[in-house]
N, C-alpha and C positions, 0 to 999 in steps of 0.2 A: 504494500500500500504506500503510495507516495504522498508526502505531506509537504507543508511549507506554503509561503505566501506567493500568490501569482504576481508577476512583475507588473508595475503600472505601465500603461501604454504611453510611449513617447509621442509628442505631437508631430505629425508628418507634414512638414512644410512643403514637400514636393507636390502636394495636392493642388497647390496654386500654380505649379509650373505649366501644366497643360490641362486646365479644367475643361470639362464638357461644356457644350454651349448652354445647356440647361443650368449647370452650376454657375457659369460665368454670369448669365443673366440675373440669377438670384443674388450673387455677390455684389453686382453693380447696384443693387438696391440698398446696399449697406456701405459700399466703398466706392471711391472714384477710380477712373482709369489709371491715374498716376500711381495710386496705392497698389492696384493689382499688378502694375508693371514692376514695382519694387518687390512685391511678394513673389513674383515669378522667378526671382533669383535666389529664393531660399529664405531662411530665417532673417527677418529685418533687424537692424541694429537698434532701432527706436522701440522702446518698451510700449509706448502708446499705440504704435501701429500693430505690434504683436497682439496687444489686448483687443484692438478693434477687429483684427483679422480672425481671431479665435471666436469672438462674439458673432461675427458675420457667418462663419462656417457653421457654428452651432445653430444659428437661425435657419440655415439652408439645409440642415440635415445631412444625409449621406449621399447627396447627388453625384459626388465624384467617385464613389466606391461601387464596384460592380456587385451585382447580386441583389441590391435593394430596389427592385423594379417598382415597388409600391411606395417608395419614399415620397414624402410630401403630401400623401393622402391620409385622411383619417380612416383607419380600418376599424370597423365595428368589432368589439370584443366582449367576452364574458369575464367579469371580474370575480374570481372565486374566493377572494379573501378581503372583507371589508368590515367595518364596525360602525354602529350608530352610537354616538357619544353624547354625554352631557345631561342625561336624564330625561330630556324632552325628546322622546324617540320619534314622535310624529314630526316634530320640527326638523330633526336630524334626517328623517326620510325625505322630507321635501328638499333639503339641500342635496341629498344623494340623487334625487331625480333630476335636479338642476345640472349636477355634474354629468350624469349619464347622458343627458341631452347634448351637453356641450362637446363631449369627446366620444360620443357614439358607443356607450357601454350598453350592450343589448340586455344583459341580465347582471345582477349583482347578488352575490351570496354574502349575507351578513351573519355575524356571530358574536357572542359575548367574548371579551378578552379573557385570556387565561388568568385565573385568580387562585389564591391560596386560602387556607382555612382561617387565617387571622385578619382577613380583609372584610370590610363591611360595605362592599360596593352594591351588592344586590342586583348585579347585571346578569340576568338569565334569559333563556330563550323565550320565556313567557312574555317578556317585554316587547317582543317582535311580532308575535304571530298575527295579531289583528292587522298590523301594518302589512305584513307579507300577504295575507289573504286578500287585502284590498288593493294590491299592487298590479293586478292583471298579469301576473306571472313575471313581472320585472324583478321582483325580489324573491329570493329563496333564503332559507336559514339553516344553520348548523347549531347544535346545542352541546352543552357539556362544560364549556369554559368556566361557567359560574357555579356548577354543582359537582360534576364528576372530577374535574381537576382539583378542587379543594379536598375531595375525599382521598385522592391519590397522595396529595401532599401531606395530609394528616397521617395517613397510614405509614408513609415513609418516615415522618418525624417520630412517630411512636414505635416504629420498628416491627410492627406486626399488622396482620389483617384479620380481624375477628370475623366469625361467621355472620354476625349481625351487620357489620360494615359491608362485607361481600354481598350479602343479600340486598342491602340498601342500594349498593352501587349497581348491581344488575337490574334491579327494579327501575331505578332512575334512567338507566341507559335505554331500556325498553320503552319507558314513558316518553322519552325525547323523540324517538322514532315514531311512536304512535301519535304524537302531536303533529307530525308532519315534517320534521327535520329530514334533510337529505344527507345527513352525515353528522359526525361528531367534531366539535371544534369550538373555539381554538384551544387545543390542549398544549401543554408545554412540558418539556423535560429539562430545559435549561433556558431560563429567562433572566437576563442580566439587568440589574438596576442601572439606569443612566443618570439619575438625579434624585434629589431628596423627595421622598414620597412615592417613588417608583419602585415596585417590589422586585426583590430577587426571589425567583421561584424555581425550584430544582428538585428532581427525583430521577432515578435511573430509568431510561426508556424501556428497560426490560423488567421493571417492577411488576409484581403479580397482577396489579389492577390494570396496568397498561396491556398486559398479555390477555387478561379477561376481556378488555374492551376490544381488542383485535378480533377475538372470537365472535363477539356480538356484532361487530362491523361486518365480518365475513358472512355471518348468518343472514343479515339483512341486505347484504351486497351494497353497503354504503362506505364511503371513505372516512378516514380520520385525518383531520388537519392538525399537523404537529409543528409547533414552534420549538426550535432547538438550536442554540449556538453550537457550532461544530467544535468539539474538543477531542481531537484524535488521540491525545495522550495527556497525562497529567501536566498541567502548566500553571505558571504564575499568571494571575490576572494582569492585564496591561495597567500601567501606572495610572492612566487617567480614569480608570474604573476602580481604583483601589480605595474604596470608601464603603462604609456599611450602608445597606445590609449585604453587599457583595463579599464573598469569601476571598481570602488571599490566594488560595489555590483552587483551580478548577479541576474537577476529576474527569477522566476520560469517559466519553459517552458514545463514541462511534462503535465500540464493540457491543454495547448494550442495544444500540439501534439495530445492528446486524442481527442480534438475538431476537428482537421484536419482529423484524421482517421475516425471519425464518420460522417463527413460532406458528404462524398461520398464513400460508401463501395466498389464501383467499381474501385476506384483508388488505385493502389498498391504503397505503400510507402516503399522504401528500405532505412532504416536508416543505413548509412554507418559507418565504423570504429569501429565496435564492437571489444572489446579486446584491445582498445587503448583509451587514453583520457588524458586530462591535469588536471582534477580536481577530479578524482577517484570516481565518483558517478554512473557510468554506471555498476551497479552490476547485478549478475544473478537474484536476487530477484526482482529488479525493472523491468528487462527485462521480467521475467516470468509473472508479473502482466499485463504488456502491451500486451504481446503476447496472453495471455488468453482472454483479452477483445477486441482484434482487429485482426480479421482474414485477414485483408488486410495489416498487418505490416510484413515486411521482414527485414532481416539484412545481411549486408556483413561484413566479418571478416578481420580486418587489424592486422597483426602481425609484430611488430618491437619493438625495445627497446627504442624508443623515447618517448613513453607514460609512464604512471605510472604503476608500477608492480601490484598495487592493482586490476587492471581490466584486467590484462593479463591472458588468459585462461590456459597458460602453466606455469608449475613450473620448477624447476631445472631438467636438463636432458631431457627436452621436454615432461615430463609427464603432461597430461591434468588434471587440477584440478577437483576434484570430483564434486564440486558444478556447474562447467561449463559443465562437461560431462552429468550430470543429466539434465540440461537445454537443451542441444543439443538432447538428447534422447527423451525428452518430446515433442520437436517441430522439428522433423527431416526434414520437408519440408519448413522451413522458413529461412535457412541460406545458404549463398554462400561465395565465396572468393572474396574479393575486396582489393587487396594489397596496393593500393594508391602509387604504384611505380611511379617514376617521371624521366624516361629516357630523356636525352638531347643528343645533338650531342657530348658533352664533355664526357659523361659517364652515366652509369646506376645509380650510386650513386655519386652525386656531380661530382668530376673530375676523378672518377675511374670506372672501369667495375666490381666492386665487386658485386657478385651475392647474392641477399637476399635468405636465406635458411629456414627461420622459417616457411613459409607456407607449404613447402614440408614436413617438419618434423611434423607439426601439422596434416596434412592429413594422413601421415603414422602412426600416433599414435591413430587415430580414429578407432572405430570398422568398419569393411569393408563396411557394408551397409550404414553407415553414411558418410563414406569417399566418396562413389560414389555419394550420393545426394549432399553433399556440394561441391564436385569438379566440377560436370557437370550437373547433372539431374535437380537440382532446378533452376539453371541459364537458362538452355535450356527451361524450362517450363515458367518461368516468363518473359523472354525476347523474347520468341518464336524464338529461334535460330535454 
């Protein structure tokens, strides 16, 4: 198994040397002819021009790179991982519909965030169902983040699973599906705190209750959405995350994930947040090894700038990094879009209606056949939409 950080993509100034007619026309909307002439000679000396050039190329997407035949278009997609936040779930849903209309999200799967037993958020699937039922199919829901996940965390903290807890866990999992959920989520095996008030939530992915949940998921033929920072071996937590409640040492969880996947091959595990992470270990090489060995492993892709650049599949200008594109081509049926967007009544992003655009740019820069699979076809098959 190969570990280590993926190298950051260097900016390719040669893209300005002989741009396609389409790219040149776009760039001229942001730069003048003199600037383009200077850029055709490679990396400019003036920092201001370098900054303007990168901004212009980012705005133009991947028009200069082969393979992205759908670049520049908004490709309709299914978002398999999102949250309704802030307590006003109806208001949050209205913001979600606004976002869906803006960037052509066909359907959105919403779910409670992963919680632990000493939180009092009260965010469970019951909050969503009247909204989901009234959405004309635009919203679907997963459940378990607010109930099943705390049960797992409590059992791990206490070091045992009583018969009473096991029965309660199984009963709740069945109840979630009977209510109309199309899977379980958001579950977590390793959730790192990024700020004060943000929880650290952790349990081995091969814990007895995770194994039991995989059996239930296989029985109902529904997936499990799993949040987990990749820890291939025991490691010290990065310095910027060295504060409580985070531990100083993170325990290896990749062997446990492999055990969970092998426990019941009928259980589909969607490891969410590919392309994002806080410790920089979820590399293409590690993903390839796991995907090769586990045909019931799937991944949803999260693209925003809050994670580490080392694991972001896109480089400057929206160009998809070669090592990631090779992985996507090797496993075209395993990836979906899961933006992790968190609309609330106050706004799509915190207190604003700022529209996230990286997902649309990513899809536009994929080869057309991959874009179709990642945007809709894989999600439709895995979630039976």
